[in-house]
N, CA and C atoms as an extended XYZ file, in Angstrom:
597
Properties=species:S:1:pos:R:3:atomname:S:1:resname:S:1:resid:I:1 pbc="F F F"
N       -43.082     -235.304       33.488 N   PRO     1
C       -41.631     -235.319       33.328 CA  PRO     1
C       -40.959     -234.249       34.200 C   PRO     1
N       -39.716     -234.507       34.537 N   VAL     2
C       -38.931     -233.545       35.316 CA  VAL     2
C       -38.603     -232.354       34.424 C   VAL     2
N       -38.690     -231.169       34.986 N   ARG     3
C       -38.415     -229.941       34.222 CA  ARG     3
C       -37.315     -229.159       34.938 C   ARG     3
N       -36.250     -228.777       34.201 N   ARG     4
C       -35.143     -228.016       34.777 CA  ARG     4
C       -35.047     -226.663       34.091 C   ARG     4
N       -34.795     -225.635       34.893 N   ILE     5
C       -34.576     -224.282       34.385 CA  ILE     5
C       -33.345     -223.756       35.112 C   ILE     5
N       -32.448     -223.099       34.387 N   SER     6
C       -31.267     -222.545       35.061 CA  SER     6
C       -30.998     -221.135       34.567 C   SER     6
N       -30.145     -220.439       35.308 N   CYS     7
C       -29.776     -219.078       34.927 CA  CYS     7
C       -28.969     -219.079       33.629 C   CYS     7
N       -28.396     -220.240       33.249 N   ALA     8
C       -27.651     -220.302       31.993 CA  ALA     8
C       -28.550     -219.971       30.810 C   ALA     8
N       -29.846     -220.428       30.858 N   GLU     9
C       -30.766     -220.078       29.776 CA  GLU     9
C       -31.566     -218.832       30.088 C   GLU     9
N       -31.863     -218.589       31.351 N   ALA    10
C       -32.835     -217.549       31.707 CA  ALA    10
C       -32.221     -216.246       32.195 C   ALA    10
N       -30.949     -216.250       32.584 N   GLY    11
C       -30.346     -215.068       33.185 CA  GLY    11
C       -30.489     -215.121       34.699 C   GLY    11
N       -29.746     -214.286       35.408 N   LEU    12
C       -29.749     -214.355       36.871 CA  LEU    12
C       -31.094     -213.973       37.491 C   LEU    12
N       -31.630     -212.762       37.292 N   PRO    13
C       -32.901     -212.421       37.941 CA  PRO    13
C       -34.057     -212.244       36.948 C   PRO    13
N       -34.521     -213.311       36.295 N   PRO    14
C       -35.550     -213.145       35.283 CA  PRO    14
C       -36.962     -213.286       35.846 C   PRO    14
N       -37.928     -213.006       34.986 N   VAL    15
C       -39.313     -213.425       35.207 CA  VAL    15
C       -39.551     -214.536       34.196 C   VAL    15
N       -39.781     -215.745       34.687 N   LEU    16
C       -39.935     -216.925       33.842 CA  LEU    16
C       -41.407     -217.168       33.544 C   LEU    16
N       -41.695     -217.582       32.324 N   GLY    17
C       -43.050     -217.995       32.040 CA  GLY    17
C       -43.643     -217.344       30.819 C   GLY    17
N       -44.908     -217.691       30.591 N   PRO    18
C       -45.711     -218.501       31.504 CA  PRO    18
C       -45.243     -219.959       31.545 C   PRO    18
N       -45.321     -220.532       32.765 N   ILE    19
C       -44.995     -221.933       33.006 CA  ILE    19
C       -46.314     -222.650       33.264 C   ILE    19
N       -46.560     -223.720       32.519 N   ARG    20
C       -47.788     -224.501       32.697 CA  ARG    20
C       -47.428     -225.837       33.326 C   ARG    20
N       -48.137     -226.175       34.415 N   LEU    21
C       -47.918     -227.440       35.102 CA  LEU    21
C       -49.203     -228.249       35.095 C   LEU    21
N       -49.114     -229.516       34.765 N   SER    22
C       -50.272     -230.398       34.835 CA  SER    22
C       -50.745     -230.475       36.283 C   SER    22
N       -51.986     -230.857       36.467 N   THR    23
C       -52.533     -230.991       37.813 CA  THR    23
C       -51.760     -232.062       38.578 C   THR    23
N       -51.358     -231.728       39.796 N   GLY    24
C       -50.602     -232.644       40.648 CA  GLY    24
C       -49.758     -231.879       41.638 C   GLY    24
N       -48.918     -232.602       42.351 N   VAL    25
C       -48.019     -232.025       43.355 CA  VAL    25
C       -46.598     -232.153       42.830 C   VAL    25
N       -45.830     -231.075       42.954 N   TYR    26
C       -44.457     -231.034       42.455 CA  TYR    26
C       -43.489     -230.737       43.599 C   TYR    26
N       -42.372     -231.458       43.615 N   ILE    27
C       -41.262     -231.121       44.503 CA  ILE    27
C       -40.359     -230.206       43.686 C   ILE    27
N       -40.164     -228.993       44.188 N   VAL    28
C       -39.344     -228.007       43.487 CA  VAL    28
C       -38.040     -227.862       44.259 C   VAL    28
N       -36.923     -228.015       43.557 N   GLU    29
C       -35.608     -227.904       44.190 CA  GLU    29
C       -34.849     -226.730       43.584 C   GLU    29
N       -34.326     -225.876       44.451 N   ALA    30
C       -33.441     -224.778       44.043 CA  ALA    30
C       -32.031     -225.121       44.495 C   ALA    30
N       -31.067     -224.922       43.593 N   THR    31
C       -29.668     -225.125       43.943 CA  THR    31
C       -28.914     -223.856       43.603 C   THR    31
N       -28.279     -223.278       44.606 N   THR    32
C       -27.477     -222.068       44.432 CA  THR    32
C       -26.622     -221.855       45.674 C   THR    32
N       -25.501     -221.172       45.524 N   ALA    33
C       -24.666     -220.841       46.676 CA  ALA    33
C       -25.092     -219.519       47.312 C   ALA    33
N       -25.875     -218.743       46.584 N   GLY    34
C       -26.203     -217.394       47.053 CA  GLY    34
C       -27.621     -217.247       47.556 C   GLY    34
N       -27.996     -215.994       47.764 N   TYR    35
C       -29.368     -215.641       48.116 CA  TYR    35
C       -30.268     -215.941       46.922 C   TYR    35
N       -31.560     -216.215       47.215 N   PHE    36
C       -32.458     -216.566       46.120 CA  PHE    36
C       -33.910     -216.396       46.572 C   PHE    36
N       -34.674     -215.618       45.820 N   ILE    37
C       -36.112     -215.505       46.059 CA  ILE    37
C       -36.816     -215.965       44.791 C   ILE    37
N       -37.772     -216.856       44.944 N   GLY    38
C       -38.613     -217.318       43.841 CA  GLY    38
C       -40.061     -217.090       44.226 C   GLY    38
N       -40.741     -216.202       43.508 N   ASP    39
C       -42.113     -215.816       43.834 CA  ASP    39
C       -43.051     -216.203       42.699 C   ASP    39
N       -44.131     -216.915       43.034 N   VAL    40
C       -45.100     -217.400       42.056 CA  VAL    40
C       -46.222     -216.388       41.872 C   VAL    40
N       -46.550     -216.089       40.630 N   GLN    41
C       -47.706     -215.247       40.299 CA  GLN    41
C       -48.608     -216.064       39.389 C   GLN    41
N       -49.749     -216.519       39.941 N   ALA    42
C       -50.669     -217.363       39.183 CA  ALA    42
C       -51.364     -216.551       38.104 C   ALA    42
N       -51.402     -217.109       36.902 N   LEU    43
C       -52.125     -216.499       35.785 CA  LEU    43
C       -53.460     -217.206       35.563 C   LEU    43
N       -53.485     -218.529       35.809 N   ALA    44
C       -54.705     -219.320       35.628 CA  ALA    44
C       -54.604     -220.549       36.523 C   ALA    44
N       -55.751     -221.120       36.867 N   GLY    45
C       -55.772     -222.296       37.721 CA  GLY    45
C       -55.313     -221.956       39.120 C   GLY    45
N       -54.924     -222.976       39.859 N   GLU    46
C       -54.414     -222.791       41.220 CA  GLU    46
C       -52.976     -223.252       41.283 C   GLU    46
N       -52.117     -222.389       41.855 N   CYS    47
C       -50.694     -222.664       42.027 CA  CYS    47
C       -50.404     -222.441       43.517 C   CYS    47
N       -50.469     -223.507       44.321 N   THR    48
C       -50.409     -223.365       45.773 CA  THR    48
C       -49.025     -223.721       46.291 C   THR    48
N       -48.430     -222.802       47.063 N   THR    49
C       -47.146     -223.044       47.718 CA  THR    49
C       -47.373     -223.077       49.219 C   THR    49
N       -46.375     -223.560       49.957 N   GLN    50
C       -46.519     -223.687       51.408 CA  GLN    50
C       -46.659     -222.338       52.103 C   GLN    50
N       -45.943     -221.331       51.624 N   SER    51
C       -45.916     -220.063       52.355 CA  SER    51
C       -46.325     -218.873       51.492 C   SER    51
N       -46.900     -219.130       50.324 N   GLY    52
C       -47.278     -218.033       49.438 CA  GLY    52
C       -46.169     -217.648       48.478 C   GLY    52
N       -44.944     -218.081       48.768 N   MET    53
C       -43.822     -217.860       47.859 CA  MET    53
C       -43.082     -219.176       47.755 C   MET    53
N       -42.379     -219.374       46.678 N   LEU    54
C       -41.714     -220.656       46.474 CA  LEU    54
C       -40.458     -220.770       47.348 C   LEU    54
N       -39.571     -219.782       47.258 N   PHE    55
C       -38.333     -219.802       48.038 CA  PHE    55
C       -37.985     -218.405       48.513 C   PHE    55
N       -37.370     -218.329       49.685 N   ASN    56
C       -36.745     -217.115       50.203 CA  ASN    56
C       -35.499     -217.587       50.950 C   ASN    56
N       -34.399     -217.747       50.223 N   LEU    57
C       -33.204     -218.411       50.737 CA  LEU    57
C       -32.078     -217.432       51.009 C   LEU    57
N       -31.358     -217.693       52.089 N   SER    58
C       -30.134     -216.951       52.389 CA  SER    58
C       -28.953     -217.680       51.765 C   SER    58
N       -27.823     -216.989       51.663 N   ALA    59
C       -26.615     -217.579       51.091 CA  ALA    59
C       -26.253     -218.847       51.857 C   ALA    59
N       -25.968     -219.909       51.127 N   GLY    60
C       -25.537     -221.163       51.723 CA  GLY    60
C       -26.653     -222.146       52.023 C   GLY    60
N       -27.904     -221.697       52.063 N   GLN    61
C       -28.994     -222.605       52.426 CA  GLN    61
C       -29.331     -223.605       51.322 C   GLN    61
N       -28.921     -223.346       50.099 N   ALA    62
C       -29.260     -224.251       48.995 CA  ALA    62
C       -28.020     -224.752       48.259 C   ALA    62
N       -26.878     -224.769       48.949 N   ASN    63
C       -25.648     -225.280       48.317 CA  ASN    63
C       -25.851     -226.680       47.756 C   ASN    63
N       -26.521     -227.536       48.518 N   SER    64
C       -26.781     -228.912       48.096 CA  SER    64
C       -28.220     -229.089       47.647 C   SER    64
N       -28.929     -227.986       47.476 N   GLY    65
C       -30.329     -228.026       47.062 CA  GLY    65
C       -31.259     -227.772       48.227 C   GLY    65
N       -32.311     -227.037       47.974 N   ALA    66
C       -33.375     -226.778       48.943 CA  ALA    66
C       -34.682     -227.141       48.264 C   ALA    66
N       -35.552     -227.884       48.972 N   GLU    67
C       -36.792     -228.365       48.383 CA  GLU    67
C       -38.017     -227.716       49.013 C   GLU    67
N       -39.075     -227.622       48.226 N   THR    68
C       -40.381     -227.201       48.707 CA  THR    68
C       -41.440     -227.834       47.812 C   THR    68
N       -42.715     -227.595       48.150 N   LEU    69
C       -43.828     -228.163       47.387 CA  LEU    69
C       -44.565     -227.088       46.622 C   LEU    69
N       -45.099     -227.479       45.476 N   LEU    70
C       -46.021     -226.644       44.710 CA  LEU    70
C       -47.145     -227.562       44.242 C   LEU    70
N       -48.392     -227.229       44.608 N   ALA    71
C       -49.554     -228.008       44.168 CA  ALA    71
C       -50.210     -227.283       43.013 C   ALA    71
N       -50.472     -228.022       41.948 N   SER    72
C       -51.047     -227.440       40.742 CA  SER    72
C       -52.428     -228.017       40.467 C   SER    72
N       -53.359     -227.115       40.224 N   SER    73
C       -54.658     -227.504       39.676 CA  SER    73
C       -54.821     -226.663       38.410 C   SER    73
N       -54.263     -227.168       37.309 N   GLY    74
C       -54.259     -226.407       36.061 CA  GLY    74
C       -53.440     -225.136       36.166 C   GLY    74
N       -52.353     -225.181       36.917 N   CYS    75
C       -51.540     -223.990       37.197 CA  CYS    75
C       -50.832     -223.474       35.943 C   CYS    75
N       -51.026     -222.190       35.684 N   GLU    76
C       -50.231     -221.445       34.712 CA  GLU    76
C       -49.698     -220.249       35.474 C   GLU    76
N       -48.381     -220.046       35.476 N   MET    77
C       -47.804     -219.046       36.362 CA  MET    77
C       -46.618     -218.341       35.732 C   MET    77
N       -46.297     -217.203       36.339 N   LEU    78
C       -45.016     -216.539       36.137 CA  LEU    78
C       -44.199     -216.820       37.389 C   LEU    78
N       -42.910     -217.010       37.231 N   LEU    79
C       -42.014     -217.225       38.359 CA  LEU    79
C       -40.975     -216.114       38.333 C   LEU    79
N       -41.055     -215.251       39.318 N   SER    80
C       -40.154     -214.105       39.400 CA  SER    80
C       -38.972     -214.453       40.299 C   SER    80
N       -37.767     -214.394       39.744 N   ILE    81
C       -36.535     -214.678       40.483 CA  ILE    81
C       -35.880     -213.342       40.831 C   ILE    81
N       -35.520     -213.193       42.100 N   SER    82
C       -34.872     -211.940       42.510 CA  SER    82
C       -33.861     -212.209       43.627 C   SER    82
N       -33.148     -211.164       44.032 N   ASN    83
C       -32.183     -211.186       45.123 CA  ASN    83
C       -31.116     -212.261       44.917 C   ASN    83
N       -30.676     -212.434       43.674 N   THR    84
C       -29.672     -213.455       43.412 CA  THR    84
C       -28.555     -212.902       42.533 C   THR    84
N       -27.340     -213.311       42.849 N   ARG    85
C       -26.176     -212.943       42.042 CA  ARG    85
C       -25.343     -214.162       41.676 C   ARG    85
N       -25.708     -215.299       42.254 N   GLU    86
C       -24.970     -216.545       42.003 CA  GLU    86
C       -25.745     -217.406       41.015 C   GLU    86
N       -25.059     -218.286       40.286 N   PRO    87
C       -25.762     -219.212       39.399 CA  PRO    87
C       -26.785     -220.059       40.172 C   PRO    87
N       -27.881     -220.379       39.511 N   TRP    88
C       -28.939     -221.161       40.148 CA  TRP    88
C       -29.559     -222.129       39.150 C   TRP    88
N       -30.178     -223.173       39.703 N   THR    89
C       -30.942     -224.148       38.924 CA  THR    89
C       -32.217     -224.466       39.688 C   THR    89
N       -33.342     -224.552       38.967 N   LEU    90
C       -34.618     -224.998       39.533 CA  LEU    90
C       -35.010     -226.301       38.847 C   LEU    90
N       -35.500     -227.254       39.629 N   THR    91
C       -35.981     -228.518       39.102 CA  THR    91
C       -37.387     -228.767       39.630 C   THR    91
N       -38.327     -229.036       38.729 N   PHE    92
C       -39.711     -229.367       39.083 CA  PHE    92
C       -39.897     -230.861       38.833 C   PHE    92
N       -40.137     -231.631       39.896 N   THR    93
C       -40.315     -233.081       39.777 CA  THR    93
C       -41.705     -233.451       40.266 C   THR    93
N       -42.523     -234.094       39.413 N   PRO    94
C       -43.844     -234.519       39.878 CA  PRO    94
C       -43.709     -235.501       41.042 C   PRO    94
N       -44.507     -235.302       42.092 N   PHE    95
C       -44.497     -236.222       43.229 CA  PHE    95
C       -45.099     -237.549       42.797 C   PHE    95
N       -44.426     -238.625       43.143 N   ASP    96
C       -44.882     -239.969       42.808 CA  ASP    96
C       -45.618     -240.547       44.005 C   ASP    96
N       -46.960     -240.705       43.925 N   PRO    97
C       -47.704     -241.224       45.067 CA  PRO    97
C       -47.306     -242.645       45.431 C   PRO    97
N       -46.623     -243.344       44.539 N   ALA    98
C       -46.158     -244.699       44.841 CA  ALA    98
C       -44.749     -244.685       45.447 C   ALA    98
N       -44.269     -243.500       45.807 N   ALA    99
C       -42.928     -243.388       46.395 CA  ALA    99
C       -42.866     -244.190       47.697 C   ALA    99
N       -41.668     -244.544       48.075 N   ASP   100
C       -41.485     -245.324       49.300 CA  ASP   100
C       -42.045     -244.567       50.499 C   ASP   100
N       -42.872     -245.261       51.263 N   VAL   101
C       -43.465     -244.675       52.463 CA  VAL   101
C       -42.439     -244.721       53.578 C   VAL   101
N       -42.328     -243.602       54.315 N   ARG   102
C       -41.404     -243.525       55.454 CA  ARG   102
C       -42.051     -244.160       56.672 C   ARG   102
N       -41.271     -244.876       57.446 N   ASN   103
C       -41.723     -245.466       58.688 CA  ASN   103
C       -41.783     -244.374       59.744 C   ASN   103
N       -42.935     -244.226       60.388 N   ALA   104
C       -43.098     -243.178       61.400 CA  ALA   104
C       -42.207     -243.409       62.612 C   ALA   104
N       -41.677     -244.617       62.771 N   ASP   105
C       -40.793     -244.905       63.906 CA  ASP   105
C       -39.359     -244.449       63.655 C   ASP   105
N       -39.024     -244.113       62.408 N   ASP   106
C       -37.669     -243.667       62.084 CA  ASP   106
C       -37.455     -242.226       62.527 C   ASP   106
N       -36.236     -241.921       62.957 N   VAL   107
C       -35.853     -240.528       63.183 CA  VAL   107
C       -35.532     -239.928       61.824 C   VAL   107
N       -36.089     -238.758       61.548 N   ILE   108
C       -35.847     -238.052       60.290 CA  ILE   108
C       -34.905     -236.903       60.615 C   ILE   108
N       -33.787     -236.786       59.892 N   ALA   109
C       -32.785     -235.783       60.252 CA  ALA   109
C       -32.236     -235.061       59.030 C   ALA   109
N       -31.828     -233.817       59.252 N   SER   110
C       -31.270     -233.000       58.171 CA  SER   110
C       -29.968     -233.587       57.636 C   SER   110
N       -29.263     -234.380       58.417 N   ALA   111
C       -28.012     -234.978       57.950 CA  ALA   111
C       -28.262     -235.844       56.716 C   ALA   111
N       -29.428     -236.508       56.649 N   GLN   112
C       -29.764     -237.334       55.489 CA  GLN   112
C       -30.639     -236.592       54.487 C   GLN   112
N       -31.524     -235.723       54.956 N   GLU   113
C       -32.542     -235.105       54.106 CA  GLU   113
C       -32.134     -233.756       53.532 C   GLU   113
N       -31.247     -233.033       54.217 N   GLY   114
C       -30.920     -231.651       53.879 CA  GLY   114
C       -31.713     -230.705       54.763 C   GLY   114
N       -31.268     -229.461       54.853 N   LEU   115
C       -31.932     -228.495       55.730 CA  LEU   115
C       -33.338     -228.167       55.246 C   LEU   115
N       -33.491     -227.904       53.954 N   TYR   116
C       -34.791     -227.622       53.335 CA  TYR   116
C       -35.171     -228.875       52.565 C   TYR   116
N       -36.176     -229.611       53.038 N   ALA   117
C       -36.468     -230.905       52.416 CA  ALA   117
C       -37.964     -231.159       52.320 C   ALA   117
N       -38.328     -231.975       51.333 N   VAL   118
C       -39.665     -232.553       51.241 CA  VAL   118
C       -39.481     -234.027       51.569 C   VAL   118
N       -40.158     -234.499       52.608 N   ILE   119
C       -39.937     -235.837       53.154 CA  ILE   119
C       -41.246     -236.619       53.082 C   ILE   119
N       -41.147     -237.854       52.636 N   GLY   120
C       -42.326     -238.685       52.708 CA  GLY   120
C       -42.658     -239.368       51.407 C   GLY   120
N       -43.860     -239.951       51.395 N   PRO   121
C       -44.903     -239.779       52.390 CA  PRO   121
C       -44.591     -240.489       53.711 C   PRO   121
N       -45.098     -239.885       54.796 N   VAL   122
C       -45.038     -240.457       56.136 CA  VAL   122
C       -46.465     -240.857       56.479 C   VAL   122
N       -46.653     -242.113       56.884 N   GLU   123
C       -47.982     -242.595       57.239 CA  GLU   123
C       -48.039     -242.870       58.729 C   GLU   123
N       -49.103     -242.365       59.368 N   LEU   124
C       -49.319     -242.548       60.798 CA  LEU   124
C       -50.552     -243.430       61.000 C   LEU   124
N       -50.406     -244.480       61.821 N   ASP   125
C       -51.562     -245.298       62.167 CA  ASP   125
C       -52.603     -244.432       62.864 C   ASP   125
N       -53.857     -244.872       62.852 N   ASP   126
C       -54.925     -244.125       63.528 CA  ASP   126
C       -54.594     -243.947       65.003 C   ASP   126
N       -54.858     -242.762       65.524 N   GLY   127
C       -54.622     -242.470       66.936 CA  GLY   127
C       -53.991     -241.106       67.114 C   GLY   127
N       -53.446     -240.880       68.309 N   MET   128
C       -52.796     -239.622       68.667 CA  MET   128
C       -51.280     -239.831       68.683 C   MET   128
N       -50.579     -238.902       68.042 N   TRP   129
C       -49.131     -238.979       67.918 CA  TRP   129
C       -48.475     -237.730       68.503 C   TRP   129
N       -47.257     -237.910       69.044 N   ARG   130
C       -46.438     -236.785       69.493 CA  ARG   130
C       -45.304     -236.616       68.494 C   ARG   130
N       -45.146     -235.396       67.973 N   ALA   131
C       -44.023     -235.056       67.098 CA  ALA   131
C       -43.015     -234.272       67.923 C   ALA   131
N       -41.744     -234.648       67.834 N   THR   132
C       -40.679     -233.974       68.575 CA  THR   132
C       -39.611     -233.537       67.583 C   THR   132
N       -39.130     -232.305       67.747 N   VAL   133
C       -38.041     -231.823       66.905 CA  VAL   133
C       -36.951     -231.246       67.800 C   VAL   133
N       -35.692     -231.481       67.404 N   LEU   134
C       -34.518     -230.937       68.094 CA  LEU   134
C       -33.722     -230.101       67.104 C   LEU   134
N       -33.432     -228.874       67.481 N   THR   135
C       -32.551     -228.008       66.698 CA  THR   135
C       -32.159     -226.820       67.568 C   THR   135
N       -31.004     -226.257       67.304 N   SER   136
C       -30.609     -225.048       68.035 CA  SER   136
C       -31.021     -223.785       67.286 C   SER   136
N       -31.445     -223.951       66.034 N   GLY   137
C       -31.742     -222.788       65.198 CA  GLY   137
C       -33.213     -222.625       64.870 C   GLY   137
N       -33.474     -221.737       63.928 N   TYR   138
C       -34.821     -221.523       63.413 CA  TYR   138
C       -35.252     -222.743       62.608 C   TYR   138
N       -36.563     -223.010       62.578 N   LEU   139
C       -37.071     -224.110       61.773 CA  LEU   139
C       -38.581     -223.976       61.614 C   LEU   139
N       -39.055     -224.128       60.378 N   ILE   140
C       -40.486     -224.242       60.107 CA  ILE   140
C       -40.716     -225.630       59.529 C   ILE   140
N       -41.713     -226.332       60.073 N   VAL   141
C       -42.087     -227.651       59.582 CA  VAL   141
C       -43.573     -227.599       59.219 C   VAL   141
N       -43.860     -227.701       57.915 N   ASP   142
C       -45.233     -227.744       57.408 CA  ASP   142
C       -45.541     -229.162       56.959 C   ASP   142
N       -46.829     -229.443       56.796 N   THR   143
C       -47.234     -230.737       56.259 CA  THR   143
C       -48.180     -230.522       55.086 C   THR   143
N       -48.242     -231.524       54.234 N   PHE   144
C       -49.174     -231.535       53.107 CA  PHE   144
C       -49.867     -232.881       53.146 C   PHE   144
N       -51.178     -232.877       53.435 N   THR   145
C       -51.925     -234.125       53.565 CA  THR   145
C       -52.170     -234.737       52.191 C   THR   145
N       -51.790     -236.003       52.056 N   ILE   146
C       -52.007     -236.752       50.829 CA  ILE   146
C       -53.317     -237.523       50.926 C   ILE   146
N       -53.548     -238.123       52.108 N   ASP   147
C       -54.736     -238.942       52.289 CA  ASP   147
C       -55.099     -238.967       53.767 C   ASP   147
N       -56.371     -239.221       54.041 N   GLY   148
C       -56.843     -239.323       55.415 CA  GLY   148
C       -56.923     -237.964       56.086 C   GLY   148
N       -56.927     -238.000       57.414 N   THR   149
C       -56.982     -236.786       58.222 CA  THR   149
C       -55.736     -236.707       59.080 C   THR   149
N       -55.040     -235.590       58.984 N   CYS   150
C       -53.852     -235.311       59.793 CA  CYS   150
C       -54.181     -234.050       60.590 C   CYS   150
N       -54.705     -234.226       61.801 N   ASP   151
C       -55.248     -233.109       62.588 CA  ASP   151
C       -54.184     -232.558       63.533 C   ASP   151
N       -53.822     -231.300       63.305 N   MET   152
C       -52.858     -230.612       64.164 CA  MET   152
C       -53.542     -229.416       64.813 C   MET   152
N       -53.095     -229.065       66.001 N   SER   153
C       -53.716     -227.939       66.697 CA  SER   153
C       -53.473     -226.627       65.959 C   SER   153
N       -52.362     -226.576       65.206 N   ARG   154
C       -52.049     -225.396       64.393 CA  ARG   154
C       -51.879     -225.869       62.957 C   ARG   154
N       -51.966     -224.978       62.014 N   GLY   155
C       -51.792     -225.360       60.620 CA  GLY   155
C       -50.381     -225.805       60.308 C   GLY   155
N       -49.409     -225.250       61.018 N   THR   156
C       -47.995     -225.587       60.842 CA  THR   156
C       -47.589     -226.517       61.968 C   THR   156
N       -46.812     -227.543       61.654 N   LEU   157
C       -46.384     -228.469       62.699 CA  LEU   157
C       -45.460     -227.768       63.693 C   LEU   157
N       -44.443     -227.043       63.186 N   PHE   158
C       -43.534     -226.269       64.044 CA  PHE   158
C       -43.180     -224.963       63.351 C   PHE   158
N       -43.056     -223.889       64.121 N   ASN   159
C       -42.546     -222.598       63.654 CA  ASN   159
C       -41.688     -222.061       64.789 C   ASN   159
N       -40.388     -222.352       64.729 N   LEU   160
C       -39.497     -222.164       65.870 CA  LEU   160
C       -38.463     -221.068       65.633 C   LEU   160
N       -38.195     -220.325       66.699 N   SER   161
C       -37.089     -219.354       66.714 CA  SER   161
C       -35.848     -220.051       67.239 C   SER   161
N       -34.704     -219.417       67.068 N   ALA   162
C       -33.440     -219.988       67.540 CA  ALA   162
C       -33.527     -220.259       69.040 C   ALA   162
N       -33.108     -221.451       69.447 N   GLY   163
C       -33.070     -221.817       70.854 CA  GLY   163
C       -34.349     -222.444       71.392 C   GLY   163
N       -35.474     -222.306       70.705 N   GLN   164
C       -36.745     -222.834       71.224 CA  GLN   164
C       -36.785     -224.353       71.286 C   GLN   164
N       -35.988     -225.027       70.473 N   ALA   165
C       -36.038     -226.490       70.447 CA  ALA   165
C       -34.692     -227.112       70.771 C   ALA   165
N       -33.830     -226.367       71.475 N   SER   166
C       -32.516     -226.907       71.847 CA  SER   166
C       -32.655     -228.158       72.703 C   SER   166
N       -33.667     -228.194       73.560 N   ASP   167
C       -33.959     -229.370       74.387 CA  ASP   167
C       -35.154     -230.137       73.850 C   ASP   167
N       -35.645     -229.753       72.679 N   GLY   168
C       -36.779     -230.429       72.056 CA  GLY   168
C       -38.045     -229.595       72.147 C   GLY   168
N       -38.800     -229.577       71.078 N   ALA   169
C       -40.127     -228.961       71.039 CA  ALA   169
C       -41.085     -230.050       70.586 C   ALA   169
N       -42.323     -230.018       71.121 N   GLN   170
C       -43.275     -231.070       70.806 CA  GLN   170
C       -44.641     -230.501       70.464 C   GLN   170
N       -45.375     -231.279       69.672 N   THR   171
C       -46.767     -230.987       69.365 CA  THR   171
C       -47.450     -232.314       69.076 C   THR   171
N       -48.766     -232.292       68.892 N   THR   172
C       -49.502     -233.525       68.653 CA  THR   172
C       -50.156     -233.528       67.272 C   THR   172
N       -50.387     -234.739       66.774 N   ILE   173
C       -51.082     -234.954       65.504 CA  ILE   173
C       -52.110     -236.057       65.746 C   ILE   173
N       -53.364     -235.773       65.420 N   GLY   174
C       -54.394     -236.804       65.439 CA  GLY   174
C       -54.481     -237.413       64.053 C   GLY   174
N       -54.432     -238.745       63.985 N   SER   175
C       -54.418     -239.417       62.688 CA  SER   175
C       -55.641     -240.295       62.499 C   SER   175
N       -56.283     -240.093       61.357 N   GLU   176
C       -57.275     -241.039       60.843 CA  GLU   176
C       -56.832     -241.363       59.419 C   GLU   176
N       -55.987     -242.391       59.310 N   GLY   177
C       -55.447     -242.750       57.997 CA  GLY   177
C       -54.522     -241.691       57.432 C   GLY   177
N       -53.819     -240.973       58.291 N   CYS   178
C       -52.974     -239.847       57.872 CA  CYS   178
C       -51.786     -240.312       57.031 C   CYS   178
N       -51.699     -239.769       55.819 N   SER   179
C       -50.535     -239.924       54.955 CA  SER   179
C       -50.150     -238.518       54.530 C   SER   179
N       -48.915     -238.101       54.804 N   MET   180
C       -48.538     -236.708       54.586 CA  MET   180
C       -47.113     -236.588       54.086 C   MET   180
N       -46.865     -235.441       53.449 N   LEU   181
C       -45.505     -235.018       53.143 CA  LEU   181
C       -45.118     -233.996       54.189 C   LEU   181
N       -43.857     -233.999       54.585 N   ILE   182
C       -43.324     -233.031       55.550 CA  ILE   182
C       -42.392     -232.103       54.785 C   ILE   182
N       -42.550     -230.795       55.010 N   VAL   183
C       -41.755     -229.794       54.307 CA  VAL   183
C       -41.047     -228.928       55.348 C   VAL   183
N       -39.708     -228.920       55.321 N   THR   184
C       -38.946     -228.100       56.264 CA  THR   184
C       -38.411     -226.865       55.552 C   THR   184
N       -38.347     -225.753       56.285 N   SER   185
C       -37.810     -224.506       55.716 CA  SER   185
C       -37.279     -223.627       56.843 C   SER   185
N       -36.719     -222.490       56.465 N   ASN   186
C       -36.166     -221.503       57.386 CA  ASN   186
C       -35.125     -222.108       58.325 C   ASN   186
N       -34.359     -223.072       57.828 N   ALA   187
C       -33.384     -223.786       58.654 CA  ALA   187
C       -31.965     -223.398       58.278 C   ALA   187
N       -31.143     -223.211       59.275 N   ARG   188
C       -29.702     -223.003       59.067 CA  ARG   188
C       -28.878     -223.967       59.899 C   ARG   188
N       -29.502     -224.536       60.932 N   GLU   189
C       -28.807     -225.459       61.830 CA  GLU   189
C       -29.369     -226.863       61.630 C   GLU   189
N       -28.569     -227.896       61.925 N   PRO   190
C       -29.066     -229.265       61.813 CA  PRO   190
C       -30.320     -229.471       62.672 C   PRO   190
N       -31.187     -230.372       62.221 N   TRP   191
C       -32.407     -230.692       62.960 CA  TRP   191
C       -32.665     -232.190       62.892 C   TRP   191
N       -33.451     -232.685       63.852 N   ALA   192
C       -33.897     -234.085       63.866 CA  ALA   192
C       -35.334     -234.108       64.355 C   ALA   192
N       -36.142     -234.989       63.772 N   MET   193
C       -37.565     -235.060       64.087 CA  MET   193
C       -37.960     -236.516       64.293 C   MET   193
N       -38.863     -236.746       65.254 N   SER   194
C       -39.354     -238.104       65.489 CA  SER   194
C       -40.837     -238.062       65.822 C   SER   194
N       -41.486     -239.217       65.663 N   PHE   195
C       -42.916     -239.378       65.940 CA  PHE   195
C       -43.112     -240.544       66.883 C   PHE   195
N       -44.003     -240.385       67.853 N   GLU   196
C       -44.290     -241.439       68.835 CA  GLU   196
C       -45.800     -241.546       68.990 C   GLU   196
N       -46.330     -242.765       68.836 N   GLN   197
C       -47.759     -242.948       68.992 CA  GLN   197
C       -48.108     -242.989       70.479 C   GLN   197
N       -49.061     -242.139       70.873 N   LEU   198
C       -49.462     -242.035       72.275 CA  LEU   198
C       -50.640     -242.960       72.586 C   LEU   198
N       -51.544     -243.103       71.617 N   ARG   199
C       -52.678     -244.031       71.788 CA  ARG   199
C       -53.286     -244.336       70.432 C   ARG   199
């Protein structure tokens, strides 16, 4: 079931928990107008986040919500909220593996997804793919493999500074039945991403 926690019940900068999550993958959404840090401290099981922390948001980055992933293997955790003065809400939604699969031929853009988004699953046919991203600002693009092999030269698909992708930045993905979620973060400027099969 979906789980919501807000500052209305918990206070602005609390330590929440212990929070117990069933084994699975969760899309976690933070909504706030202000700065917001959410840091996970595992008490039992495995509580895996993309960057070791759940959120590190600047003012305005989560006005319409910012998403990230948390993978649980019997996770029991404390969630420490800090650096916030504005009202906030957190929502934990179990990922549905039967969710609509994204077509790899579609352009994926922040205009539809939001700056901080969990996108997918995206499935790539077997072969070599080129991923291209356009943005004038900072952007980190991580992936979470659901099935198959999604082979990238680096662990992160993109980790860009401002201006590095103004004319486009590219990398490759080798796919053997690759089905993945895409997680964007550290974004303040609009971005667009596309995939092209090379062979």
